[in-house]
GUDRENKE-787145 format. One record per residue (C-alpha): z, x negated, y negated. Coordinates in Angstrom, 2 decimals. Each point is the difference from the previous one (the first is absolute). Last residue first. Layout:
BEGIN
<mise <Z, X, Y>>
...
//
This chain:
BEGIN
<mise <46.46, 61.97, -11.85>>
<mise <-2.52, 0.02, -2.93>>
<mise <-3.21, 2.23, -0.01>>
<mise <-1.44, 0.30, -3.58>>
<mise <-3.45, -0.37, 1.44>>
<mise <-1.49, -3.14, -1.84>>
<mise <3.23, -1.51, -0.98>>
<mise <2.45, 0.69, 2.15>>
<mise <-2.08, -0.05, 2.89>>
<mise <-2.05, -3.30, -0.96>>
<mise <3.80, -1.49, -0.20>>
<mise <0.84, 0.60, 3.16>>
<mise <-3.54, -1.10, 1.50>>
<mise <0.81, -2.88, -1.61>>
<mise <3.48, -0.54, 1.21>>
<mise <-1.53, 0.62, 3.57>>
<mise <-2.14, -3.22, 0.11>>
<mise <-3.81, -0.46, 0.13>>
<mise <-1.06, 3.50, -1.18>>
<mise <-2.77, 2.39, 0.86>>
<mise <-1.20, 2.84, -2.51>>
<mise <-0.25, 3.00, 2.77>>
<mise <0.32, 2.46, -3.10>>
<mise <2.96, 1.61, 1.22>>
<mise <1.59, -1.51, 2.95>>
<mise <-0.26, -3.00, -1.73>>
<mise <-0.93, -2.77, 2.48>>
<mise <2.69, -2.77, 1.24>>
<mise <-2.30, -2.53, 1.55>>
<mise <1.71, -2.60, 2.83>>
<mise <-1.55, -3.44, 0.00>>
<mise <-1.98, -0.56, 3.02>>
<mise <1.07, -2.76, 2.31>>
<mise <-1.84, -2.94, -0.50>>
<mise <-2.18, -1.54, 3.22>>
<mise <-3.11, 1.71, -1.59>>
<mise <0.59, -1.73, -3.89>>
<mise <0.25, -3.56, 2.25>>
<mise <-3.25, 1.02, 1.58>>
<mise <-1.87, 0.55, -3.16>>
<mise <1.45, -3.43, -1.18>>
<mise <-0.93, -2.16, 3.10>>
<mise <-3.58, 1.84, -0.38>>
<mise <-0.04, -0.80, -3.46>>
<mise <1.04, -4.08, 0.53>>
<mise <-2.34, 0.41, 2.88>>
<mise <-3.21, 1.11, -2.12>>
<mise <1.33, -2.85, -3.20>>
<mise <-1.86, -2.70, 1.96>>
<mise <-3.46, 1.80, 0.44>>
<mise <-0.46, -0.28, -3.90>>
<mise <0.03, 2.66, -2.61>>
<mise <1.47, 2.93, 1.67>>
<mise <-0.74, 3.19, -2.35>>
<mise <-2.98, 0.97, 2.01>>
<mise <-0.88, 3.25, -1.31>>
<mise <0.46, 4.13, 0.82>>
<mise <3.58, -0.58, -0.34>>
<mise <3.02, 0.09, 2.56>>
<mise <-0.08, -3.87, -0.07>>
<mise <-3.37, -0.48, 0.18>>
<mise <0.12, -3.34, 2.76>>
<mise <2.83, 1.95, 1.56>>
<mise <-1.89, 3.04, 0.40>>
<mise <-3.06, -1.86, 1.49>>
<mise <-2.29, -2.34, -1.12>>
<mise <-3.31, -1.16, 1.76>>
<mise <-1.36, -3.11, -1.89>>
<mise <-1.03, -2.16, 3.19>>
<mise <-4.02, 0.61, -0.52>>
<mise <-0.97, -3.69, -1.05>>
<mise <-1.11, 0.24, -3.03>>
<mise <3.44, 2.72, -0.94>>
<mise <2.25, -2.86, 0.82>>
<mise <-0.32, -3.37, -0.39>>
<mise <-3.10, -0.15, -2.54>>
<mise <1.25, 3.21, -1.60>>
<mise <3.31, -1.32, -1.46>>
<mise <1.22, 3.41, -1.05>>
<mise <2.95, -0.31, 2.73>>
<mise <0.78, -3.64, -1.19>>
<mise <-0.24, -3.14, 1.93>>
<mise <2.98, -1.15, 1.96>>
<mise <1.90, -2.52, -2.14>>
<mise <-0.54, -4.20, -0.30>>
<mise <1.66, -2.66, 0.78>>
<mise <-1.78, -2.89, 0.36>>
<mise <1.56, -3.02, 2.25>>
<mise <0.12, 1.74, 2.82>>
<mise <-2.36, 2.21, -1.20>>
<mise <-2.46, -3.48, 1.16>>
<mise <0.88, 0.07, 2.68>>
<mise <-0.02, 3.59, 1.18>>
<mise <-3.63, -0.22, -1.07>>
<mise <-0.68, -2.96, 1.67>>
<mise <1.23, 1.06, 3.36>>
<mise <-1.71, 3.35, 0.20>>
<mise <-3.45, -1.44, -0.79>>
<mise <1.37, -2.92, 2.48>>
<mise <-0.20, 2.89, 2.60>>
<mise <-3.75, 0.54, -0.18>>
<mise <-0.13, 4.06, -0.40>>
<mise <0.61, 2.17, 2.80>>
<mise <-0.37, 4.05, 0.08>>
<mise <2.92, 1.24, 2.27>>
<mise <1.29, -3.74, 0.73>>
<mise <0.53, -0.60, -3.87>>
<mise <2.92, 2.78, -0.13>>
<mise <2.24, -2.17, 2.84>>
<mise <-0.56, -3.19, -2.44>>
<mise <0.50, 1.88, -3.29>>
<mise <3.32, 1.22, 1.68>>
<mise <0.68, -3.70, 1.15>>
<mise <-0.54, -1.42, -2.94>>
<mise <1.72, 2.33, -2.54>>
<mise <3.18, -0.06, 2.79>>
<mise <0.00, -3.85, -0.28>>
<mise <-0.18, 0.12, -4.14>>
<mise <3.19, 2.16, -0.08>>
<mise <-0.21, 3.94, -0.30>>
<mise <1.80, 0.84, -3.35>>
<mise <-2.28, 3.06, -0.89>>
<mise <-1.38, -2.19, -3.03>>
<mise <-1.20, -2.56, 2.63>>
<mise <-1.55, 3.23, 2.20>>
<mise <-2.04, 1.01, -3.06>>
<mise <-1.43, -3.55, -0.87>>
<mise <-1.30, -0.74, 3.33>>
<mise <-1.12, 3.25, 0.22>>
<mise <-1.98, 0.13, -3.02>>
<mise <-1.27, -3.11, 0.07>>
<mise <-1.44, 0.06, 3.78>>
<mise <-1.51, 3.38, -0.90>>
<mise <-2.44, -1.77, -2.35>>
<mise <-1.02, -1.62, 2.91>>
<mise <-0.23, 3.19, 2.17>>
<mise <-1.85, 2.10, -2.69>>
<mise <-2.57, 1.74, 2.66>>
<mise <0.23, 0.40, 3.88>>
<mise <3.81, 1.50, -0.37>>
<mise <2.87, -0.02, 2.63>>
<mise <3.16, 1.61, 0.31>>
<mise <1.74, -2.46, -2.14>>
<mise <-2.13, 0.70, -3.22>>
<mise <0.77, 4.09, 0.84>>
<mise <3.99, -0.53, 0.22>>
<mise <-0.46, -2.08, -3.47>>
<mise <-1.79, 2.50, -1.72>>
<mise <1.78, 2.80, 1.70>>
<mise <3.54, -1.49, -1.54>>
<mise <2.62, -2.24, 1.85>>
<mise <2.76, 1.87, 0.91>>
<mise <-0.46, -0.01, 3.57>>
<mise <-0.83, -3.90, -0.39>>
<mise <3.68, -0.75, -0.10>>
<mise <1.61, -1.35, -3.33>>
<mise <1.28, -3.11, 0.73>>
<mise <3.65, -0.05, -2.13>>
<mise <0.83, -0.90, -3.77>>
<mise <-0.41, 3.28, -1.24>>
<mise <1.56, -0.75, -3.54>>
<mise <-3.35, 0.67, -1.80>>
<mise <-0.48, -0.78, -4.00>>
<mise <-0.16, -3.65, 0.94>>
<mise <-2.99, 0.59, 1.92>>
<mise <-1.71, 1.72, -3.19>>
<mise <0.82, -2.98, -2.44>>
<mise <-1.93, -2.27, 2.91>>
<mise <2.25, -2.18, 1.90>>
<mise <0.14, -3.89, -0.25>>
<mise <-1.92, -2.03, 1.96>>
<mise <2.56, -1.79, 2.70>>
<mise <-0.50, -3.91, -0.78>>
<mise <-3.67, -1.29, 0.94>>
<mise <-0.06, -3.10, 1.94>>
<mise <-0.38, 1.69, 3.04>>
<mise <-3.29, 1.86, -1.17>>
<mise <-1.32, -2.95, -0.29>>
<mise <-0.10, -1.35, 3.70>>
<mise <-1.32, 3.56, 0.70>>
<mise <-2.68, -0.17, -2.18>>
<mise <-0.75, -3.70, 1.07>>
<mise <-0.09, 1.69, 3.50>>
<mise <-2.36, 2.47, -0.49>>
<mise <-2.31, -2.63, -2.63>>
<mise <-0.40, -1.72, 3.29>>
<mise <-0.85, 2.86, 2.31>>
<mise <-2.65, 0.83, -2.31>>
<mise <-1.79, -2.90, -0.43>>
<mise <-3.22, 0.32, 2.14>>
<mise <0.03, 3.49, -1.68>>
<mise <-3.88, -0.50, -0.37>>
<mise <-1.19, -3.53, 1.54>>
<mise <-0.40, -3.32, -1.96>>
<mise <-2.11, -1.97, -1.69>>
<mise <0.08, -1.84, -3.63>>
<mise <-0.10, -3.73, 1.26>>
<mise <-3.22, -0.39, 2.35>>
<mise <-0.89, -3.85, -0.14>>
<mise <-3.25, -1.35, -2.01>>
<mise <-0.33, -4.03, 0.12>>
<mise <1.70, -2.33, -2.45>>
<mise <-0.77, -3.96, 0.73>>
<mise <-1.58, -0.94, -3.22>>
<mise <2.64, 2.14, -2.03>>
<mise <2.94, -2.05, 1.09>>
<mise <2.31, 2.15, 2.05>>
<mise <-0.01, -1.90, 3.13>>
<mise <1.51, -3.00, -1.83>>
<mise <3.17, 1.98, -0.78>>
<mise <0.58, 0.07, 3.70>>
<mise <0.36, 2.57, 2.77>>
<mise <1.38, -0.71, 3.51>>
<mise <2.51, 2.71, -0.29>>
<mise <-2.33, 2.65, -1.46>>
<mise <-2.85, -0.21, 2.03>>
<mise <1.19, 2.41, 2.91>>
<mise <0.21, 2.44, -2.82>>
<mise <-3.49, -0.43, -1.03>>
<mise <0.45, -0.91, -4.28>>
<mise <-1.68, 1.13, -3.26>>
<mise <-0.64, -2.39, -2.50>>
<mise <0.83, -0.37, -3.20>>
<mise <-1.80, -3.34, -1.16>>
<mise <1.06, -3.04, -1.11>>
<mise <-0.97, -1.05, -3.42>>
<mise <4.26, -1.32, 0.16>>
<mise <0.77, 1.83, -3.65>>
<mise <-2.76, 2.37, -0.42>>
<mise <0.17, 1.53, 3.58>>
<mise <-3.21, 1.05, 0.56>>
<mise <-0.70, 3.46, 1.54>>
<mise <-0.83, 0.76, 3.71>>
<mise <2.17, 2.43, 0.46>>
<mise <1.44, 1.47, -3.34>>
<mise <2.94, -1.26, -1.49>>
<mise <2.32, 2.57, -0.72>>
<mise <0.53, 2.41, -2.70>>
<mise <3.07, 2.64, -0.92>>
<mise <-1.22, 2.98, -1.89>>
<mise <3.56, 1.71, 0.32>>
<mise <2.64, -1.58, 1.73>>
<mise <0.55, -3.31, 1.80>>
<mise <3.68, -0.27, 1.31>>
<mise <-1.06, -1.57, 3.48>>
<mise <-0.65, -3.68, -0.55>>
<mise <0.52, -1.67, 2.88>>
<mise <1.88, -3.46, -0.97>>
<mise <1.13, -2.82, 2.24>>
<mise <2.65, -2.27, -1.06>>
<mise <2.63, 2.16, -1.43>>
<mise <-1.45, 2.57, 1.99>>
<mise <1.76, -1.49, 3.09>>
<mise <3.37, 1.41, -1.25>>
<mise <2.94, -2.12, 0.03>>
<mise <3.03, 1.25, -1.36>>
<mise <2.04, -1.22, -3.54>>
<mise <-2.83, -2.12, -1.04>>
<mise <-0.15, -3.76, 0.04>>
<mise <-1.40, -1.28, -3.64>>
<mise <-3.33, -0.81, -1.52>>
<mise <-1.84, 1.16, 3.65>>
<mise <-2.80, -2.38, 1.78>>
<mise <2.86, -2.27, 1.29>>
<mise <1.72, 2.65, 2.03>>
<mise <-2.80, 0.53, 2.67>>
<mise <-0.33, -3.48, 0.19>>
<mise <3.55, -0.70, 0.90>>
<mise <0.14, 3.45, 2.55>>
<mise <-2.77, -1.53, 1.99>>
<mise <-3.35, -0.04, -0.55>>
<mise <-1.60, 1.83, 2.95>>
<mise <3.05, 0.99, 1.68>>
<mise <1.23, 1.19, -3.06>>
<mise <-2.82, 1.91, -0.70>>
<mise <-0.28, 1.76, 3.22>>
<mise <3.45, 0.90, 0.01>>
<mise <-0.61, 1.53, -3.68>>
<mise <-2.85, 1.99, 1.65>>
<mise <1.80, 1.44, 2.65>>
<mise <2.31, 1.40, -1.87>>
<mise <-2.34, 1.76, -2.92>>
<mise <-2.07, 1.15, 2.45>>
<mise <1.20, 3.63, -0.10>>
<mise <0.91, 0.43, -3.59>>
<mise <-3.25, -2.06, -1.42>>
<mise <-2.08, 2.89, 2.65>>
<mise <2.20, 2.73, -2.06>>
<mise <-0.77, -1.22, -3.35>>
<mise <-3.72, 0.14, 0.51>>
<mise <0.00, 3.65, 1.25>>
<mise <2.37, 0.70, -2.74>>
<mise <-1.36, -0.97, -2.85>>
<mise <-3.57, 1.05, 1.71>>
<mise <1.55, 3.38, -0.07>>
<mise <1.16, 0.13, -3.43>>
<mise <-2.75, -1.71, -1.51>>
<mise <-1.95, 2.52, 0.41>>
<mise <1.17, 3.77, 0.97>>
<mise <-2.78, 1.55, -1.31>>
<mise <-2.34, -1.41, 2.70>>
<mise <2.48, 1.24, 2.22>>
<mise <-1.15, 3.67, -0.74>>
<mise <3.37, 2.25, 0.48>>
<mise <0.48, 2.32, 2.63>>
<mise <3.20, -2.54, 1.33>>
<mise <-2.41, -2.50, 0.33>>
<mise <-4.01, 0.27, -0.33>>
<mise <-2.96, -1.89, 0.54>>
<mise <1.36, -2.04, 3.11>>
<mise <-0.41, -3.66, -0.63>>
<mise <-2.67, -2.56, 1.59>>
<mise <-2.77, 1.14, -1.75>>
<mise <1.65, -1.98, -3.64>>
<mise <-0.48, -3.25, 1.60>>
<mise <2.84, -1.84, 1.47>>
<mise <-0.49, -3.70, -1.75>>
<mise <1.75, -3.34, 0.39>>
<mise <-0.24, -2.77, -2.68>>
<mise <0.83, -3.33, 0.75>>
<mise <1.14, -2.81, -2.30>>
<mise <-0.35, -3.54, -1.49>>
<mise <-3.37, 0.18, -1.63>>
<mise <-2.77, 1.91, 0.25>>
<mise <1.57, 3.08, 1.33>>
<mise <-0.85, -0.38, 3.25>>
<mise <-0.77, 3.12, 2.20>>
<mise <1.51, 2.00, 2.51>>
<mise <-1.59, 4.03, 0.42>>
<mise <2.00, 2.66, 2.48>>
<mise <-1.59, 1.16, 2.71>>
<mise <2.72, -0.08, 2.71>>
<mise <2.28, 2.47, -0.83>>
<mise <1.21, 0.52, 3.17>>
<mise <3.94, 0.30, -1.27>>
<mise <0.93, -3.34, 1.60>>
<mise <-3.33, -0.90, -1.95>>
<mise <2.50, 0.16, -3.00>>
<mise <2.23, -2.65, 0.98>>
<mise <-2.51, -2.18, 1.33>>
<mise <-1.73, -0.14, -3.47>>
<mise <3.02, -0.42, -2.20>>
<mise <1.00, -3.46, 2.28>>
<mise <-3.34, -1.00, -0.27>>
<mise <0.15, 0.35, -3.60>>
<mise <3.16, -1.46, -0.39>>
<mise <-1.23, -3.40, 1.87>>
<mise <-2.84, -0.09, -2.18>>
<mise <2.15, 0.41, -3.26>>
<mise <2.13, -2.85, 1.46>>
<mise <-2.83, -2.31, 0.95>>
<mise <-1.56, -0.01, -3.27>>
<mise <2.82, -0.88, -2.21>>
<mise <3.53, -0.39, -0.50>>
<mise <-0.13, 2.56, -2.96>>
<mise <-1.81, 2.42, 1.84>>
<mise <-2.35, 3.00, -0.35>>
<mise <-0.70, 3.47, 1.75>>
<mise <-1.84, 2.82, -1.53>>
<mise <0.63, 3.18, 2.41>>
<mise <-2.58, 2.34, -1.06>>
<mise <0.22, 3.94, 0.90>>
<mise <-3.28, 1.53, -1.29>>
<mise <-0.14, 2.66, -2.10>>
<mise <-1.39, 3.69, -0.11>>
<mise <-2.19, 2.60, -1.99>>
<mise <1.52, -1.08, -3.40>>
<mise <-1.48, 1.85, -3.31>>
<mise <2.57, 3.02, -0.57>>
<mise <2.78, -2.01, 0.92>>
<mise <-1.30, -2.92, -2.34>>
<mise <-0.90, 2.43, -2.81>>
<mise <3.00, -0.54, -2.02>>
<mise <1.34, -3.49, 1.19>>
<mise <-0.73, -1.70, -3.37>>
<mise <-2.97, -2.69, -0.98>>
<mise <-2.65, 3.10, 1.20>>
<mise <-1.92, -0.40, 3.01>>
<mise <-3.29, 1.73, -0.21>>
<mise <-1.92, -2.99, 0.81>>
<mise <1.53, 0.09, 3.52>>
<mise <-1.35, 3.47, 1.02>>
<mise <1.18, 1.75, 3.30>>
<mise <1.89, -3.04, -0.01>>
<mise <1.55, -2.30, 3.10>>
<mise <3.46, -1.79, -0.35>>
<mise <0.54, -3.52, 0.26>>
<mise <-2.54, -0.81, -2.39>>
<mise <-2.29, -2.95, 0.56>>
<mise <0.13, -3.36, -1.34>>
<mise <-3.34, -2.45, -0.51>>
<mise <0.48, -3.48, -0.93>>
<mise <-2.55, -2.55, -2.21>>
<mise <-0.94, 2.44, -2.97>>
<mise <-1.33, -1.84, -2.75>>
<mise <-2.69, 2.09, -1.39>>
<mise <-2.49, -1.17, 2.53>>
<mise <2.56, 0.87, 2.72>>
<mise <-0.19, 3.51, -1.09>>
<mise <-3.66, 0.44, 0.33>>
<mise <-0.12, -1.61, 3.15>>
<mise <2.50, 2.53, 1.54>>
<mise <-2.14, 2.97, -1.91>>
<mise <-3.08, -0.86, 1.36>>
<mise <1.28, 0.33, 3.46>>
<mise <0.36, 3.85, -1.06>>
<mise <2.96, 2.63, -0.46>>
<mise <3.14, -2.26, -1.26>>
<mise <2.21, 1.85, -2.24>>
<mise <2.03, -0.61, -2.99>>
<mise <3.29, 1.21, -2.11>>
<mise <0.66, -2.31, -1.42>>
<mise <-1.37, -3.00, -1.74>>
<mise <-0.12, -3.54, 1.73>>
<mise <3.47, -1.21, 0.94>>
<mise <1.79, -3.04, -0.70>>
<mise <0.37, -2.81, 2.48>>
<mise <-1.13, -2.87, -2.27>>
<mise <-3.52, -0.29, 2.22>>
<mise <-0.62, 3.21, -0.74>>
<mise <1.10, 3.32, 2.37>>
<mise <-2.28, 3.24, 0.58>>
<mise <1.65, 3.03, 0.85>>
<mise <-1.23, 2.69, 2.25>>
<mise <1.52, 3.57, -0.02>>
<mise <-0.89, 1.43, 3.41>>
<mise <-1.80, 2.61, 1.49>>
<mise <-2.90, -2.20, 1.47>>
<mise <1.48, -3.41, -0.41>>
<mise <-0.77, -1.05, 3.54>>
<mise <-3.55, 0.54, 0.21>>
<mise <-0.40, -2.12, -3.16>>
<mise <1.91, -3.33, 1.19>>
<mise <-1.47, 0.05, 3.57>>
<mise <-3.52, 0.14, -1.38>>
<mise <0.62, -2.02, -2.19>>
<mise <1.38, -2.79, 2.08>>
<mise <-2.54, 0.59, 2.60>>
<mise <-2.86, -0.08, -2.97>>
<mise <1.14, -3.77, -1.11>>
<mise <-0.49, 0.21, -3.73>>
<mise <3.76, -0.08, -0.77>>
<mise <0.33, -3.13, 1.66>>
<mise <-2.98, -1.48, -2.11>>
<mise <1.67, 1.31, -3.23>>
<mise <3.50, -1.71, 0.74>>
<mise <-1.94, -3.08, 1.18>>
<mise <-1.97, 0.06, -3.66>>
<mise <3.21, 0.31, -1.93>>
<mise <1.64, -2.56, 1.37>>
<mise <2.18, -0.50, 3.36>>
//
């Protein structure tokens, strides 16, 4: 395409409308014919912005995977990323060393896999060259995981989910590639035979992207082929051909769709899979000090935990975090924790996935229960009702964390179980002594009495 043809394409009202609409709350980068990005950060707000950039020599447009409160405030370093990020999309970028047919096969296999989780509104588009993009928009994911904002868990969660998908389809994908190309045909694209075969030597699924990662915007041109990056209906993926992406054939189709929490089950299984790969987390220092290795029974739990288990109306979601980590520190195994929380959830029910996601996350990220002075978890929801054990014989709460309570309780029981020590009292001044020898010395020195 020459410069005039590029301008004519980006003058199309339907194309510009989609580029502007989908750019909301995203960083937008323009690329020149040599592939170099225009100045960043940048945004697109109005149709005229597209034409102005095109007139400056921009031939393709790229969106950030992350959503930002104010993209123009992004700094070169990551100091303000967490505060500005409002969400993210999960993007699977599929490319192939073999050709578009193999990338097409991989995209179809990924689509089939996520559909098993009732993820139906994902977007598929041609990259404009030899690959495909599959996207699960931000709306599909729960907004909290283990009482942490999911928007803050970028790129960790997208990486876990994308690796989970790739691992699960790996064997079937390898067999499909062999049937399509034959082993000899596959190995011919490698410089040297690998020690073990993986389909991802031949088909790349990018899944390690990080902060401010960009991808080609739907309906943008590709400066290497002059084809458009067009969305594809799921039932049209198998029959798609490159010529369908010719700029003069572009028709508008939805890409960023999705229903709220649509991918929650997929995320749950991905976290479960990821946790199974992790080593047993190291115990915290305060746990190492504890020699008690048996499961601590509920009768020794502090009043706050008992009140949560009795059923509360406010603070149930934040209390999941408290319960999971308290029970873990009480030597309950994960099956026992899950069963107890599901039993508790029958009182004032929350969605089961809300609990399961937090359990899966806790299996990978060992945390202590919140301290007793954490107003958000205890005082604000009215469960901080200290008893004598909490106060330790004083007028103040001396237990710093709920986990200290059962150990203090056990220590008190131990003290009561031990027989009282014999005390020897002076008959003259009533002063007590632990031993007869001490009393004898006292009588001699203080009262002049000797045996």
